N, C-alpha and C positions, 0 to 999 in steps of 0.2 A: 647134529644137523648143521650147525654153524660151521663146523670144521670142514664139511664138504664144500661149502661156498668159499671159504678161505682158501682151500686147496685149489678150487677152480680159478679163483682170481690169481693165485700164484702161478698157475700153469699159463694163464693168458698173458701175464706180465712177462714170464720167461720166454714165451713164444714171441712176443713183441720185441724183446731185446735181441733175440736171435735173428729176427727178420726185420730189423730196423730199416735196412736199405730197401727191402721190398715194399715196406709200408710207405716210405717216403716217395718211392716211384709211383705207387698207387695213388697217393694223395696228389702228387703233381699232375698225373694224368687226369684225375677227376677235376681238378681246378682248371686244367687246360680245356677239357671238353665243355665244362660249364661256361667258361668265358667265350668259347667259340659259339655256343648256342645263343648267348646274349648278343654277341656281335652280329650274328645272322638275323636275329630279331630286329636289331637296330637298322640293319641294311634294308630289311623288308619295310620297316616303318618309314624310312627316308624315301624309298621308292614309291610307296603308296602316297606319301605326302606330296611328292612332285607331280604325280599323276592327277591327284585331286586339284592341285593348283592349276594344272593345265585345263581341267574341266571348268573350274571357276573362271579362268581367263576366257575360255570359249563362251561361257554364259555372258560374261561382261561384254564381249565383242558382239554377241548375238543381240542382246537386249539394250545396248546403248544406242539411243537415237532411232529406234525402230518404231515406225508408225503403222505399218500394216504387214501382212504376211509376205508380200513380195520383197520388202526390205530385208527380211530375215534371210531369204535365199541369196540375196546379193551380198550380204555382209560377211559371208564366210565361204570358203571353198569346200567342196565335197571331200577332198583329200584330207583337209584339216579335221573335218568332222569324223571321218573314219579312223584317223590316226588316234584321236582322243578316245573314241569308242572302243577301238581294239585294245589300247593300253588299259582302259578301265575293265575290259572283259577279262584281262589277265590278272590285274592287281587289285581291282575294286571289289567292294563287298557285293554280295548277291542282291541286296536291296537296291543298290544303285543301278546295277546292270540289269 
């Protein structure tokens, strides 16, 4: 029974030596795709971070020196409000939007 396992291991080792170039290409592709995936995750994180910083900046602008509701409307433009809102709708979490 142990001989079958030894023969199997020998066959695998022989196949690997015969196809070393193919294995190196496969490993290289695997590493490439894994690194691209991590790079994309980092880009998404950085994009979300900048959008949330815009939201925080909007809140700071809204609530700094506000005494009543009329001051809120005067403190920001509608275009700025929709710009932040639309970017958060795309990149923000569902709890925020």
